[in-house]
C-alpha positions in Angstrom: 0.0 0.1 0.2 2.9 2.3 0.6 3.7 2.3 -3.1 0.1 2.8 -4.2 0.2 6.2 -1.8 3.6 7.3 -3.4 2.3 6.5 -6.8 -0.7 8.6 -6.2 1.0 11.6 -4.7 3.4 11.5 -7.8 0.4 11.3 -10.2 -1.2 14.3 -8.4 2.0 16.3 -8.5 2.6 15.7 -12.3 -1.3 16.8 -12.8 -0.6 20.0 -10.9 2.3 20.7 -13.1 0.6 19.9 -16.3 -2.5 22.0 -15.5 -0.2 25.0 -14.7 1.7 24.5 -18.0 -1.4 24.2 -20.1 -2.5 27.7 -18.7 -5.4 26.3 -16.4 -3.7 28.1 -13.5 -1.7 26.9 -10.4 -3.7 25.0 -8.0 -2.6 26.5 -4.5 -4.9 24.0 -2.4 -3.3 20.9 -4.0 0.1 22.1 -3.8 -0.4 22.8 -0.1 -1.6 19.3 0.2 1.2 17.9 -1.5 3.7 19.6 0.6 2.3 17.3 3.5 1.6 14.2 1.6 4.9 14.0 -0.1 7.1 13.4 2.9 4.6 11.1 4.3 4.6 9.0 1.3 8.4 8.8 1.3 8.0 7.8 5.1 5.6 5.0 4.2 7.7 3.7 1.5 10.9 3.8 3.5 9.1 2.2 6.5 7.9 -0.7 4.3 11.5 -1.3 3.2 12.9 -1.5 6.6 14.5 1.7 6.6 13.5 3.0 9.9 16.1 5.8 10.3 15.3 7.2 7.0 11.7 7.0 7.6 11.9 9.0 10.8 13.8 11.7 8.8 11.1 11.8 6.2 8.4 12.0 9.1 10.2 15.0 10.6 10.4 16.7 7.3 6.5 16.1 7.0 5.9 17.6 10.4 7.9 20.6 9.4 6.0 20.9 6.2 2.6 21.8 7.9 3.5 25.6 8.4 4.8 26.2 4.8 1.8 24.2 3.5 -0.5 26.6 5.6 1.4 29.5 3.9 0.8 28.4 0.4 -2.8 27.9 1.2 -3.1 31.4 2.5 -1.2 32.7 -0.5 -3.8 31.1 -2.8 -6.8 32.3 -0.7 -5.4 35.8 -0.5 -4.6 35.8 -4.4 -8.0 34.6 -5.2 -9.6 37.4 -2.9 -7.4 40.0 -4.8 -8.9 38.7 -8.1 -12.4 39.2 -6.5 -13.1 35.3 -6.3 -15.6 34.0 -3.6 -14.0 32.3 -0.6 -13.7 28.5 -1.0 -14.7 27.4 2.3 -13.2 24.0 2.6 -9.7 25.4 1.9 -10.5 28.4 4.2 -11.3 26.0 7.0 -8.1 24.0 6.4 -5.9 27.2 6.5 -7.6 28.3 9.7 -7.1 24.8 11.2 -3.5 24.6 10.1 -2.8 27.9 11.8 -4.7 26.8 14.9 -3.0 23.3 15.1 0.5 24.9 14.7 0.0 27.3 17.3 -1.3 24.7 19.7 1.5 22.5 18.9 4.0 25.2 19.5 2.6 26.0 22.7 2.9 22.3 23.8 6.4 22.0 22.5 7.4 25.2 24.8 5.6 24.1 27.9 7.0 20.4 27.5 10.5 22.1 27.3 10.1 24.2 30.4 8.6 21.3 32.5 11.7 19.3 31.4 14.1 22.2 32.2 12.5 22.5 35.6 12.4 18.8 36.6 14.9 17.9 39.1 
């Protein structure tokens, strides 16, 4: 199943590039999704082949891709608004949740480090 996931992500990536090259516009929403799915697919393939350390690095990259993915999603929303487009509610909700989730995770990390530093 890991290879199916990886091939699906690759096909989706190629379709975004082909659509953009054909002049159908850049799909900001799909690009932000690919930023999160690409490293996850690599993680799954590496794990299926027994490469645990490399899979761990891919998982770490996947976690760090959430913030750039949110930024790309917001860039697409703001660009659409500047062209007078309506708000696509599903991407908007995803963008808000990405920001909120990132903020909650950052607070949790800071509090965890403070507890670890103050523990005897």
